[in-house]
N, C-alpha and C positions, 0 to 999 in steps of 0.2 A: 504494500500500500504506500509506503514511504517513497518508493521508486516512482509510483504514479504521480504523486504530488510534485516530486522534483521534476519529472518530465513535463507536467502541466505548467509549472513555473518557468521552465526552460522555453517551452513553446510560446508562452505569452511574452516573455522577454525578447525572443527572436522576432516575433510579429511586431512588437512595438519598435524595435530597432530598425526594421526595414520599412516601416511606414505602412504596414498592412493593417489598416484599421478600417472601420466602416466609412464609406464615402460621405462627404459633406453634402447637406441638402442643396438642391439646385438654387442658384442665386446667391450663394455664400462662398467665401474664400476659405482657405485653410485656417485663417485666424478667426473664422466664424463672423466676419463682417460682411454685410450685404455688398454684392458687386454693384458698380454704378449702372444706372439705367441708361439705355441707349439714348443718344442725342435725338431730340425731337426735330422733325423736318418742318421748317417754317416756310409757308408759301406767302409771298407778298403779292397782293393784287392791287390794281390801281384804286386809289381812294377817290371817290366821287364827292363833289360838294353839293350834289343834288340837282345841279343845274343841267338842263338838257337843251341842246341847240339842234334843230332839225335842218337837214339839207335834202332837197328833193332832186332826184335825177329824172329829167324829162327832156324830150326832144334832143337827145344826145348831149345834154349839158347838165351841169350842177347848178342848182339855184337855192341860195345865193352862191356865187363862185368864190367869194372871199368873205370869211367871217372872223370876227375878233371875239375871243372868249377869255375867261380867267382860268388859271390852273385848277384842275379837278373837274372841269366841265366835260360832260359826255356829249359827243357829237353822234347823231343818229342819221345815217343816210337811208333814204327810202327810194326804191326804184319805181317810178310811175311811168316809165317808158315802155314801149311795146317789145323791146329787145332786152336781153340780159346784159347787165353791166357789172364790173368789179370796181372796188374802191381800193386803191393801192397807194401807199406812201411812196413818194419819189424823192429819195435822198438827193441833196444838192452837192454834197462833198463826198469824196471817196471814204473819208473816215466815219461817215454817218451810217447807221444801220437802218434797214427797213423796219418801221415800227408796226405797220399793219398791212394786211393783204386779205381782202375778203374773197370768199368763194364767189362764183357767178351768182348775181342776184336776179331772180326772175321778176316779172312784174309783180309789185306788192312786197317784194323781199326787202329786208332791212339789214343793216350792219352798223355796229356802234363801236366807238373807241373813246376811252377817257384820257384826255391830255393832262399830263402832270407838270411838265416843265415849260417855262417861257421860251418862246422862239417862233419861227415861221416854218410851217410844215406844208410843203407842196404835196398834192396828191392828184390822182386822176384815174382814168380807165384806160389801160394800155391799148385797147382796141379803138379808142377815139383819136389816137395820135397825139402829137405834142402841140397842137395849135392853141390849146387853152391851158391856163395855169391856175387852176383853183388852189386855194390855200387856206389854212387855218392859222391865224395869228393868236398866240397865247401870250397874254401880258397881265 
């Protein structure tokens, strides 16, 4: 019997020395402290000031073709023409990125974009050509 007790003590000692213990519960570290939670993903969406400015597309033109708004204003383009049109931001400098590009808008279709930063933003419908220069002025 004494040999069994010695053998049991010896096995417990060897198990402790090699780290063979029960696994820690999920979400804890060896020191029994909770592991850090994964970082949250933050999505930033344009902040609207609640003001909406409407632009109508009719007879292959934007009406009005130049509008002045304040930052945070949402511009809504509505196609009242008989053919589909797109609304595409036309950057003026190579360093500028395209900010918006709608899918083709059928008659009655709408597209909106909320402008955040001051500046002049030219846009158009590529199928109409470059004869007109509608723009949004944000100040």
